BAGUGU-121022 format. One record per residue: x, y, z of N, C-alpha, C, CB in turn; residue number from 1. Coordinates in steps of 0.05 Angstrom, whole numbers, plus 32768, in hexadecimal, padded with zeros to 4 digits. Glycine has a CB too. Layout:
<atoms>
{atom {X,Y,Z},{X,Y,Z},{X,Y,Z},{X,Y,Z},NUM}
...
</atoms>
This chain:
<atoms>
{atom {7D7E,7E9E,8A6E},{7D80,7E93,8A4D},{7D79,7E70,8A5E},{7DAB,7E9A,8A35},1}
{atom {7D65,7E66,8A51},{7D56,7E4B,8A64},{7D6F,7E37,8A56},{7D29,7E3F,8A5B},2}
{atom {7D78,7E24,8A68},{7D7B,7E09,8A60},{7D6E,7E00,8A4B},{7D75,7DF9,8A71},3}
{atom {7D5B,7DFB,8A40},{7D55,7DF1,8A26},{7D5E,7DFD,8A0F},{7D3E,7DEF,8A24},4}
{atom {7D69,7E11,8A0F},{7D6B,7E29,8A00},{7D94,7E25,89F2},{7D61,7E4A,8A1B},5}
{atom {7D9B,7E22,8A1A},{7DBC,7E1C,8A18},{7DBB,7E08,89FF},{7DCC,7E0A,8A39},6}
{atom {7DB1,7DED,8A06},{7DB5,7DD2,89F9},{7DB3,7DD7,89E4},{7DA7,7DBD,89FF},7}
{atom {7D99,7DE7,89CF},{7D93,7DDF,89BA},{7DB7,7DEF,89A7},{7D6D,7DEB,89B3},8}
{atom {7DBE,7E0F,89B7},{7DD0,7E22,89AC},{7DDC,7E08,89A5},{7DDF,7E3A,89BE},9}
{atom {7DE3,7DF7,89BD},{7E0F,7DE5,89C7},{7DFF,7DCB,89B3},{7E1F,7DD4,8A01},10}
{atom {7DE9,7DBD,89A8},{7DE8,7DBC,8992},{7DF5,7DB8,897A},{7DE2,7DC5,8992},11}
{atom {7DE1,7DD8,8975},{7DE5,7DF1,895D},{7E02,7DEF,8957},{7DDD,7E13,8967},12}
{atom {7E0E,7DF4,896C},{7E36,7DF4,8962},{7E38,7DE2,8967},{7E50,7E05,896F},13}
{atom {7E3D,7DC3,8967},{7E3D,7DA0,896E},{7E3C,7DAB,8950},{7E22,7D86,8984},14}
{atom {7E25,7DAF,8942},{7E24,7DA0,891C},{7E38,7DB0,8918},{7E05,7DA4,88FF},15}
{atom {7E3D,7DCF,8921},{7E44,7DD7,8906},{7E64,7DDF,8903},{7E30,7DEF,88FE},16}
{atom {7E72,7DD3,8922},{7E84,7DC8,8927},{7E92,7DAD,8917},{7E7D,7DC4,893B},17}
{atom {7E7D,7D9B,8914},{7E77,7D79,8909},{7E82,7D82,88F4},{7E56,7D69,8905},18}
{atom {7E75,7DA5,88EA},{7E72,7DA4,88C5},{7E8D,7DA3,88C1},{7E63,7DC2,88B2},19}
{atom {7EA0,7DBE,88D3},{7EB1,7DC6,88BF},{7EC8,7DB9,88C7},{7EB3,7DE3,88BA},20}
{atom {7ECB,7D98,88E2},{7ED7,7D9C,88DC},{7EDE,7D87,88C9},{7EE0,7DA5,88ED},21}
{atom {7EC5,7D77,88BF},{7EBF,7D5D,88A4},{7EC8,7D75,8893},{7E97,7D4C,889C},22}
{atom {7EC2,7D88,8892},{7ED8,7D9A,8880},{7EE9,7D94,8870},{7EE7,7DA6,888B},23}
{atom {7EFA,7DA7,888F},{7F17,7DA3,8893},{7F27,7D87,8892},{7F1B,7DAC,88AC},24}
{atom {7F1C,7D6C,8890},{7F20,7D51,889B},{7F28,7D43,8877},{7EFC,7D43,88B0},25}
{atom {7F25,7D4F,885F},{7F32,7D49,884C},{7F3A,7D6D,883B},{7F1D,7D31,883C},26}
{atom {7F4D,7D70,883E},{7F5E,7D90,8829},{7F5B,7D7B,8818},{7F88,7DA3,882F},27}
{atom {7F56,7D89,8808},{7F55,7D7F,87E7},{7F6F,7D8F,87DB},{7F33,7D8B,87D4},28}
{atom {7F8C,7D90,87CC},{7F9B,7DA0,87D8},{7FA0,7D9D,87AD},{7FB5,7D95,87FA},29}
{atom {7FA3,7DBA,8798},{7FAD,7DB0,877C},{7FC5,7DAC,8785},{7FAA,7DC2,8762},30}
{atom {7FD0,7D96,876E},{7FEE,7D97,8769},{7FFE,7D9E,875D},{7FF6,7D8B,8767},31}
{atom {801D,7DAC,8751},{801E,7DBE,8741},{8023,7DAE,8726},{8031,7DD2,874A},32}
{atom {801D,7D8F,8730},{801B,7D75,871A},{7FFE,7D82,870D},{8019,7D4E,872A},33}
{atom {8000,7D87,86F2},{7FE2,7D8A,86E5},{7FCB,7D81,86E3},{7FE1,7D89,86D6},34}
{atom {7FB2,7D7B,86E3},{7F9E,7D6B,86F8},{7FA5,7D5F,8703},{7F8E,7D5E,86F4},35}
{atom {7FA8,7D5A,871D},{7FB3,7D4E,872F},{7FB1,7D5A,8746},{7FCA,7D49,8729},36}
{atom {7FA6,7D50,8764},{7F9F,7D58,8779},{7FAF,7D4D,8794},{7F86,7D52,8777},37}
{atom {7FB1,7D4E,879F},{7FB8,7D4A,87B9},{7FA2,7D48,87D4},{7FCA,7D60,87BB},38}
{atom {7FA3,7D2A,87E0},{7F91,7D29,87F3},{7FA1,7D21,8801},{7F79,7D1D,87F3},39}
{atom {7FB3,7D36,8823},{7FC0,7D23,882F},{7FA8,7D20,884A},{7FE3,7D2C,8835},40}
{atom {7FAB,7D06,8864},{7F99,7CF7,8870},{7FA6,7CFE,887D},{7F8F,7CE0,886E},41}
{atom {7FA2,7D06,8899},{7FB5,7D03,88B2},{7F9B,7D02,88C5},{7FD0,7D20,88B9},42}
{atom {7F9D,7CF9,88E3},{7F93,7CEB,88F1},{7F7F,7CD4,88EE},{7F8E,7CF8,88FD},43}
{atom {7F6D,7CDD,8900},{7F67,7CB7,8914},{7F5C,7CB2,88FA},{7F4B,7CAF,8938},44}
{atom {7F4A,7C9C,88F3},{7F4D,7C8C,88D4},{7F2D,7C82,88E2},{7F70,7C6B,88CA},45}
{atom {7F1A,7C82,88D6},{7EFE,7C77,88E5},{7EE8,7C75,88D0},{7EF3,7C8D,88FF},46}
{atom {7ED8,7C5F,88BF},{7EC0,7C5A,88B0},{7EB1,7C72,88AB},{7EB0,7C46,88BC},47}
{atom {7EA9,7C8E,88C0},{7E94,7C9D,88A7},{7EAE,7CB1,88A9},{7E6A,7CAD,88B0},48}
{atom {7ED8,7CB9,88AE},{7EDD,7CC4,88A6},{7EF0,7CBF,887F},{7EE2,7CCC,88BE},49}
{atom {7EED,7CB1,8887},{7EEF,7C9B,8874},{7EE5,7C9A,8858},{7EE5,7C87,887E},50}
{atom {7EC8,7C9B,8861},{7EAC,7CA1,8847},{7EAF,7CBC,884E},{7E85,7C93,884A},51}
{atom {7EAF,7CD9,884F},{7EB5,7CF0,8856},{7ED1,7CF2,883C},{7EBB,7CF1,887B},52}
{atom {7EED,7CE7,8848},{7EFF,7CEB,8832},{7EEE,7CDD,880E},{7F21,7CD6,883E},53}
{atom {7EDD,7CD1,8810},{7EDD,7CC5,87F5},{7EC7,7CDD,87E4},{7ED1,7CA1,87F6},54}
{atom {7EB6,7CDB,87FD},{7E9F,7CF5,87E8},{7EAB,7D0C,87E6},{7E7E,7CFF,87F5},55}
{atom {7EBC,7D15,87FA},{7EC3,7D37,87F9},{7ED6,7D35,87D2},{7EE3,7D44,881F},56}
{atom {7EDF,7D18,87E1},{7EFB,7D18,87C5},{7EEB,7D18,87AD},{7F14,7CF8,87C1},57}
{atom {7ECD,7D04,87A1},{7EC4,7D00,8790},{7EB4,7D15,878B},{7EBD,7CEB,8790},58}
{atom {7EA6,7D27,8795},{7EA0,7D42,8799},{7EA6,7D52,878B},{7EA5,7D4A,87AB},59}
{atom {7EC9,7D53,878E},{7EDA,7D6E,8783},{7EDF,7D63,8764},{7EFD,7D76,8797},60}
{atom {7EE3,7D41,876A},{7EF0,7D3A,8751},{7ED5,7D42,8738},{7EFC,7D14,8752},61}
{atom {7EB2,7D44,8742},{7EA0,7D48,8730},{7EA7,7D5D,8734},{7E87,7D41,872E},62}
{atom {7EB2,7D73,8745},{7EAA,7D92,8739},{7EBD,7D92,8729},{7EAA,7DAD,874C},63}
{atom {7ED3,7D8F,872D},{7EEC,7D8F,871D},{7EFB,7D7C,8709},{7EFA,7D92,872C},64}
{atom {7EE4,7D7A,86E8},{7EE7,7D6A,86D8},{7F09,7D63,86DD},{7EDD,7D75,86BE},65}
{atom {7F13,7D7B,86D7},{7F28,7D74,86BD},{7F42,7D61,86DE},{7F3B,7DA2,86A3},66}
{atom {7F3C,7D62,86F6},{7F49,7D4D,8703},{7F56,7D2D,86FC},{7F38,7D4A,8713},67}
{atom {7F6A,7D29,86E9},{7F86,7D0E,86EC},{7F79,7D04,86F9},{7FA7,7D10,86F9},68}
{atom {7F8A,7D08,8713},{7F8D,7CF6,8729},{7F93,7D07,8745},{7FA5,7CE1,8721},69}
{atom {7F88,7CFA,874A},{7F88,7CFC,8769},{7F9C,7CE7,8789},{7F68,7CF6,876A},70}
{atom {7FAE,7CF9,878D},{7FBB,7CE9,87A5},{7FB7,7CE8,87C0},{7FD0,7CED,87A7},71}
{atom {7FB5,7CDA,87C7},{7FB5,7CD5,87E6},{7FCC,7CD3,87FB},{7FA9,7CBE,87E8},72}
{atom {7FCF,7CE9,880F},{7FEA,7CDE,8812},{7FE1,7CD5,8833},{8008,7CF7,880D},73}
{atom {7FED,7CC4,8835},{7FE2,7CBB,8860},{7FF4,7CC4,886C},{7FDF,7C96,8871},74}
{atom {800F,7CC1,8866},{802F,7CD2,886E},{8020,7CD6,888F},{8039,7CFB,8855},75}
{atom {8012,7CE2,8897},{7FFC,7CF3,88AA},{7FEC,7CDF,88BF},{7FE2,7D03,8896},76}
{atom {7FED,7CC2,88B9},{7FD6,7CAF,88C0},{7FE9,7C9D,88D3},{7FC5,7C9C,88A3},77}
{atom {7FED,7C9E,88EC},{7FF7,7C98,8900},{7FF6,7C6D,8903},{7FE5,7CAC,8916},78}
{atom {8001,7C63,8913},{7FF6,7C4D,891A},{7FDA,7C4E,892C},{8009,7C41,8926},79}
{atom {7FE5,7C62,8938},{7FC7,7C62,8946},{7FAD,7C68,893B},{7FC7,7C72,8959},80}
{atom {7FBD,7C81,8928},{7F9D,7C88,8913},{7F88,7C69,8910},{7FAA,7C93,88E6},81}
{atom {7F8F,7C59,8909},{7F7D,7C48,88FA},{7F83,7C30,890A},{7F82,7C46,88D9},82}
{atom {7F8D,7C2B,892D},{7F8A,7C19,892B},{7F69,7C12,8931},{7F9D,7C10,8936},83}
{atom {7F5D,7C2A,8938},{7F39,7C21,8939},{7F3B,7C1A,8921},{7F1D,7C3A,893E},84}
{atom {7F31,7C1C,8903},{7F30,7C21,88EF},{7F3A,7BF5,88EB},{7F45,7C42,88E7},85}
{atom {7F1C,7BE1,88E5},{7F2A,7BD0,88E5},{7F39,7BD4,88BD},{7F17,7BB5,88F2},86}
{atom {7F50,7BC3,88C9},{7F63,7BC4,88AE},{7F5E,7BB8,8893},{7F7B,7BB9,88B4},87}
{atom {7F49,7B9D,8892},{7F30,7B93,887C},{7F23,7BAB,8872},{7F17,7B81,888B},88}
{atom {7F0F,7BBA,8883},{7EFA,7BCD,887D},{7F0B,7BEE,8867},{7EEB,7BD7,88A2},89}
{atom {7F1F,7BEA,8879},{7F3A,7C06,886E},{7F40,7C08,885A},{7F56,7C08,8876},90}
{atom {7F4D,7BE0,884F},{7F54,7BDA,8834},{7F3D,7BDC,8818},{7F5F,7BBE,8837},91}
{atom {7F26,7BD5,882D},{7F0A,7BCF,881D},{7EFC,7BF0,8815},{7EF0,7BB9,8835},92}
{atom {7F09,7C07,882E},{7EFA,7C1C,881E},{7F0E,7C33,8814},{7EE3,7C28,8830},93}
{atom {7F25,7C26,880D},{7F37,7C2F,8800},{7F35,7C20,87E2},{7F51,7C2D,8812},94}
{atom {7F2D,7C01,87DC},{7F27,7C02,87C8},{7F12,7C05,87B8},{7F2D,7BF7,87C5},95}
{atom {7EF5,7C07,87C8},{7EE5,7C17,87B9},{7EEE,7C35,87B0},{7ECE,7C18,87C7},96}
{atom {7EF9,7C49,87C3},{7F03,7C67,87C3},{7F0E,7C64,879E},{7F24,7C6F,87E0},97}
{atom {7F29,7C47,87A0},{7F3E,7C44,878A},{7F2A,7C46,8778},{7F51,7C2C,8789},98}
{atom {7F0F,7C35,877A},{7EFF,7C2C,875F},{7EE9,7C41,8753},{7EEE,7C10,8766},99}
{atom {7EE5,7C49,8765},{7ED2,7C6C,8769},{7EEA,7C7E,8752},{7ED3,7C80,879A},100}
{atom {7EF1,7C7E,875C},{7F01,7C97,8744},{7F10,7C87,8732},{7F1A,7CB1,8753},101}
{atom {7F0C,7C7A,872D},{7F21,7C6A,8706},{7F05,7C71,8706},{7F35,7C3E,86F8},102}
{atom {7EEE,7C62,8709},{7ED2,7C68,8705},{7EC4,7C83,86F7},{7EC9,7C66,871D},103}
{atom {7ED4,7CA2,86FD},{7ECF,7CAF,86EB},{7EE7,7CCA,86E2},{7EB5,7CB4,86F2},104}
{atom {7EF9,7CAD,86DD},{7F18,7CB1,86D0},{7F28,7CBA,86DD},{7F1B,7CC0,86BA},105}
{atom {7F2C,7CB6,86FD},{7F43,7CBC,8706},{7F4F,7CAB,870B},{7F45,7CC8,8716},106}
{atom {7F6E,7CA9,8711},{7F85,7CA8,8715},{7F8A,7CA3,8730},{7F90,7CBB,870D},107}
{atom {7F7C,7C85,8745},{7F8C,7C9E,875A},{7FA3,7C88,876C},{7F6F,7CB3,8776},108}
{atom {7FAC,7C9F,877E},{7FCD,7C98,8784},{7FD0,7C9A,879E},{7FE5,7CAC,8777},109}
{atom {7FDC,7C88,87AB},{7FD8,7C85,87CD},{7FFD,7C84,87CF},{7FC1,7C5F,87DD},110}
{atom {7FFB,7C94,87E2},{8022,7C95,87EE},{801C,7C8B,8818},{8036,7CCD,87EB},111}
{atom {802A,7C8F,8814},{8032,7C92,8834},{802A,7C74,8849},{801E,7CB0,8841},112}
{atom {802D,7C5F,883C},{8017,7C58,884D},{802A,7C41,886D},{7FFD,7C43,8833},113}
{atom {801A,7C48,887D},{8023,7C3D,889A},{8030,7C22,8897},{8009,7C3A,88AE},114}
{atom {804A,7C16,8896},{8051,7BFB,889A},{8045,7BE1,88A3},{8061,7BFD,88A6},115}
{atom {803F,7BEA,88B4},{802B,7BD2,88C3},{800E,7BD2,88AF},{8022,7BDD,88E9},116}
{atom {8000,7BE9,88AF},{7FEF,7BE8,889A},{7FF2,7BCD,888C},{7FF3,7C00,8888},117}
{atom {8005,7BD5,887C},{8008,7BD2,885B},{8012,7BAF,8862},{8027,7BED,8846},118}
{atom {801E,7BAA,8883},{8020,7B8F,8886},{8002,7B7D,8890},{8037,7B8C,889B},119}
{atom {7FF2,7B91,88A3},{7FD6,7B82,88AC},{7FCA,7B75,8890},{7FBD,7B99,88BB},120}
{atom {7FCC,7B90,8879},{7FBE,7B7E,885F},{7FCB,7B74,884E},{7FAD,7B8B,884F},121}
{atom {7FDE,7B65,8851},{7FF4,7B4E,8843},{7FE5,7B36,884F},{8019,7B50,884E},122}
{atom {7FE5,7B41,886D},{7FDC,7B29,8886},{7FCB,7B31,8883},{7FE4,7B25,88A5},123}
{atom {7FB8,7B2B,887F},{7FA0,7B2D,887A},{7F8C,7B1A,8855},{7FA1,7B4F,887E},124}
{atom {7FAD,7B1B,8848},{7F9F,7B18,882A},{7F90,7B26,881D},{7F92,7B08,8828},125}
{atom {7F8B,7B45,881D},{7F73,7B51,8823},{7F90,7B5A,87FE},{7F65,7B68,884A},126}
{atom {7F7E,7B55,87F1},{7F87,7B65,87CE},{7F7A,7B86,87C9},{7F73,7B4E,87AE},127}
{atom {7F8A,7B8C,87CB},{7F86,7BAF,87BD},{7F99,7BB1,87B0},{7F86,7BCD,87CF},128}
{atom {7F8D,7BB7,878F},{7FA1,7BCF,877E},{7F9F,7BDE,877F},{7FA5,7BD5,8769},129}
{atom {7FB8,7BF1,8783},{7FA7,7C0A,8782},{7FCF,7C1D,8777},{7F90,7C15,87AF},130}
{atom {7FCD,7C25,876E},{7FEC,7C37,876F},{8000,7C4A,8790},{7FE2,7C54,8757},131}
{atom {8013,7C31,878F},{8016,7C4A,87AA},{8038,7C54,879D},{8017,7C38,87D9},132}
{atom {803D,7C6A,87B0},{8059,7C6F,87BB},{805F,7C75,87D0},{8063,7C7D,87B2},133}
{atom {8083,7C6C,87DB},{807C,7C6C,87F9},{807C,7C94,880A},{809A,7C54,8808},134}
{atom {8081,7CA9,87F4},{807F,7CBB,87F5},{8067,7CCF,87E2},{8094,7CBC,87F4},135}
{atom {806A,7CEA,87EB},{8054,7CF9,87DD},{8073,7CFC,87CC},{803D,7D19,87EE},136}
{atom {8082,7D10,87D4},{8098,7D13,87C7},{809A,7D00,87B0},{80AC,7D10,87D9},137}
{atom {80A9,7CE2,87B2},{80A3,7CD2,879D},{8094,7CC6,8781},{80A3,7CCB,87A6},138}
{atom {8074,7CCC,8790},{8062,7CCE,8785},{805E,7CEC,876C},{8051,7CCB,879C},139}
{atom {8065,7CFC,8779},{8063,7D1C,876F},{8086,7D0E,8755},{806C,7D40,8798},140}
{atom {809B,7D0E,8756},{80A4,7D09,874B},{80A3,7CF1,8731},{80AD,7D0C,8758},141}
{atom {808C,7CE4,8732},{8090,7CC6,8722},{8084,7CD9,8703},{8074,7CA1,8732},142}
{atom {8065,7CE8,871D},{804F,7CEC,870B},{805E,7D12,86F2},{8028,7CF2,8729},143}
{atom {8075,7D18,8707},{8081,7D34,86F4},{8083,7D2B,86DE},{809E,7D42,86F9},144}
{atom {8093,7D12,86E4},{80A2,7D04,86D4},{8094,7CFA,86C2},{80B0,7CF4,86DE},145}
{atom {8083,7CF3,86BD},{8071,7CEB,86B1},{8069,7D07,8696},{805A,7CE3,86CA},146}
{atom {8062,7D1D,869D},{8060,7D30,8696},{806C,7D35,868A},{805E,7D3A,86A0},147}
{atom {8086,7D37,8691},{80A9,7D38,8687},{80A0,7D5A,868A},{80B7,7D26,865D},148}
{atom {80A2,7D59,86AF},{80A5,7D6F,86B1},{80BD,7D73,86C7},{808C,7D79,86B5},149}
{atom {80CB,7D7F,86D3},{80E1,7D77,86EB},{80DA,7D8F,86F1},{8102,7D6E,86E7},150}
{atom {80DA,7D8A,8714},{80E9,7DAB,8728},{80FD,7DA0,8738},{80CF,7DC0,8743},151}
{atom {8113,7DB9,8736},{8127,7DBB,8742},{8127,7DC3,875A},{8133,7DC6,8737},152}
{atom {8136,7DB0,8771},{813C,7DC1,8780},{8148,7DD3,878F},{813B,7DBE,8784},153}
{atom {8153,7DF1,8791},{8166,7E01,879E},{8176,7E04,87A8},{8164,7E08,87A5},154}
</atoms>
Protein backbone atom coordinates (compact mmCIF):
# COMPACT_ATOMS: atom_id res chain seq x y z
CA UNK A 1 0.00 0.00 0.00
CA UNK A 2 1.36 3.39 -0.91
CA UNK A 3 1.93 6.13 1.63
CA UNK A 4 -0.71 8.32 -0.05
CA UNK A 5 -3.34 5.56 0.22
CA UNK A 6 -2.46 4.95 3.85
CA UNK A 7 -2.75 8.67 4.63
CA UNK A 8 -6.13 8.81 2.87
CA UNK A 9 -7.40 5.81 4.84
CA UNK A 10 -6.24 7.40 8.09
CA UNK A 11 -8.01 10.66 7.20
CA UNK A 12 -11.21 8.74 6.51
CA UNK A 13 -10.91 6.95 9.87
CA UNK A 14 -10.46 10.28 11.63
CA UNK A 15 -13.63 11.66 10.01
CA UNK A 16 -15.49 8.48 10.93
CA UNK A 17 -14.36 8.59 14.59
CA UNK A 18 -15.07 12.32 14.86
CA UNK A 19 -18.65 11.61 13.74
CA UNK A 20 -18.99 8.88 16.38
CA UNK A 21 -17.60 11.16 19.10
CA UNK A 22 -19.94 13.97 18.08
CA UNK A 23 -22.95 11.66 18.27
CA UNK A 24 -21.91 10.14 21.60
CA UNK A 25 -21.09 13.49 23.19
CA UNK A 26 -24.78 14.43 23.34
CA UNK A 27 -26.84 11.53 24.65
CA UNK A 28 -30.52 12.44 24.86
CA UNK A 29 -32.47 10.25 27.26
CA UNK A 30 -36.27 10.15 27.56
CA UNK A 31 -37.22 10.70 31.20
CA UNK A 32 -39.80 8.95 33.35
CA UNK A 33 -41.44 12.35 33.58
CA UNK A 34 -43.80 12.57 30.60
CA UNK A 35 -42.68 14.78 27.70
CA UNK A 36 -39.27 15.34 29.32
CA UNK A 37 -35.76 14.53 28.12
CA UNK A 38 -32.47 14.55 29.97
CA UNK A 39 -29.18 15.55 28.41
CA UNK A 40 -26.24 14.51 30.61
CA UNK A 41 -23.17 16.59 29.89
CA UNK A 42 -19.78 15.23 30.91
CA UNK A 43 -16.21 16.05 30.10
CA UNK A 44 -14.30 18.82 28.46
CA UNK A 45 -16.34 21.85 27.33
CA UNK A 46 -15.41 24.05 24.39
CA UNK A 47 -17.38 26.20 21.94
CA UNK A 48 -17.78 23.60 19.19
CA UNK A 49 -18.90 20.95 21.67
CA UNK A 50 -21.50 23.23 23.21
CA UNK A 51 -22.73 24.18 19.73
CA UNK A 52 -23.04 20.46 18.98
CA UNK A 53 -25.04 19.92 22.19
CA UNK A 54 -27.32 22.78 21.18
CA UNK A 55 -27.86 21.60 17.60
CA UNK A 56 -28.36 17.93 18.57
CA UNK A 57 -30.90 18.91 21.23
CA UNK A 58 -32.82 21.26 18.93
CA UNK A 59 -32.83 18.64 16.17
CA UNK A 60 -34.12 15.97 18.56
CA UNK A 61 -36.88 18.27 19.81
CA UNK A 62 -37.76 19.17 16.23
CA UNK A 63 -38.23 15.46 15.50
CA UNK A 64 -40.09 14.80 18.78
CA UNK A 65 -42.56 17.67 18.96
CA UNK A 66 -44.21 16.26 22.10
CA UNK A 67 -41.19 17.25 24.24
CA UNK A 68 -42.05 20.03 26.69
CA UNK A 69 -39.08 19.97 29.08
CA UNK A 70 -35.33 19.45 28.63
CA UNK A 71 -33.10 18.88 31.65
CA UNK A 72 -29.38 19.51 31.12
CA UNK A 73 -27.25 17.81 33.78
CA UNK A 74 -23.82 19.39 34.24
CA UNK A 75 -22.96 17.28 37.32
CA UNK A 76 -20.19 15.39 35.50
CA UNK A 77 -18.45 18.55 34.25
CA UNK A 78 -15.44 19.18 36.45
CA UNK A 79 -13.59 22.41 37.09
CA UNK A 80 -10.82 21.33 34.72
CA UNK A 81 -13.37 20.58 32.01
CA UNK A 82 -14.47 24.22 31.78
CA UNK A 83 -11.22 26.03 32.56
CA UNK A 84 -10.37 26.48 28.88
CA UNK A 85 -13.93 27.66 28.13
CA UNK A 86 -14.34 31.36 28.75
CA UNK A 87 -17.03 31.71 31.43
CA UNK A 88 -18.59 34.68 29.65
CA UNK A 89 -18.80 32.64 26.47
CA UNK A 90 -20.28 29.65 28.32
CA UNK A 91 -22.89 31.86 29.98
CA UNK A 92 -23.80 33.38 26.61
CA UNK A 93 -24.00 29.89 25.07
CA UNK A 94 -26.32 28.70 27.83
CA UNK A 95 -28.44 31.82 27.45
CA UNK A 96 -28.67 31.27 23.68
CA UNK A 97 -29.65 27.61 24.19
CA UNK A 98 -32.23 28.71 26.74
CA UNK A 99 -33.74 31.22 24.29
CA UNK A 100 -33.79 28.70 21.43
CA UNK A 101 -35.60 26.12 23.52
CA UNK A 102 -38.14 28.63 24.79
CA UNK A 103 -38.86 29.71 21.22
CA UNK A 104 -39.59 26.04 20.44
CA UNK A 105 -42.00 25.93 23.40
CA UNK A 106 -39.68 23.82 25.54
CA UNK A 107 -38.90 24.53 29.20
CA UNK A 108 -35.12 24.29 29.72
CA UNK A 109 -33.88 23.20 33.15
CA UNK A 110 -30.24 23.04 34.26
CA UNK A 111 -28.80 21.00 37.12
CA UNK A 112 -25.44 20.30 38.71
CA UNK A 113 -23.49 23.46 37.94
CA UNK A 114 -20.02 23.57 39.44
CA UNK A 115 -19.78 26.12 42.32
CA UNK A 116 -16.82 27.85 40.69
CA UNK A 117 -18.73 28.25 37.44
CA UNK A 118 -21.56 29.90 39.37
CA UNK A 119 -19.12 32.14 41.24
CA UNK A 120 -17.44 33.21 37.99
CA UNK A 121 -20.78 34.01 36.35
CA UNK A 122 -21.93 36.07 39.35
CA UNK A 123 -18.53 37.76 39.74
CA UNK A 124 -18.54 38.78 36.07
CA UNK A 125 -22.05 40.25 36.54
CA UNK A 126 -23.38 38.09 33.72
CA UNK A 127 -27.17 37.99 33.82
CA UNK A 128 -28.49 34.57 32.84
CA UNK A 129 -32.14 33.80 33.54
CA UNK A 130 -32.42 30.05 33.76
CA UNK A 131 -34.25 27.51 35.89
CA UNK A 132 -31.75 25.55 37.97
CA UNK A 133 -31.67 22.81 40.58
CA UNK A 134 -28.68 21.46 42.47
CA UNK A 135 -29.16 17.89 41.23
CA UNK A 136 -31.06 15.83 38.69
CA UNK A 137 -32.87 14.07 41.53
CA UNK A 138 -34.20 17.36 42.92
CA UNK A 139 -35.29 18.53 39.46
CA UNK A 140 -36.95 15.20 38.72
CA UNK A 141 -38.76 15.23 42.07
CA UNK A 142 -39.97 18.77 41.37
CA UNK A 143 -41.19 17.86 37.87
CA UNK A 144 -42.94 14.73 39.12
CA UNK A 145 -44.64 16.78 41.82
CA UNK A 146 -45.87 19.20 39.12
CA UNK A 147 -47.30 16.20 37.25
CA UNK A 148 -48.90 14.94 40.51
CA UNK A 149 -46.85 11.77 40.27
CA UNK A 150 -44.65 10.22 42.93
CA UNK A 151 -41.83 7.71 42.74
CA UNK A 152 -41.32 5.67 45.85
CA UNK A 153 -38.01 4.09 46.68
CA UNK A 154 -38.17 0.59 48.06
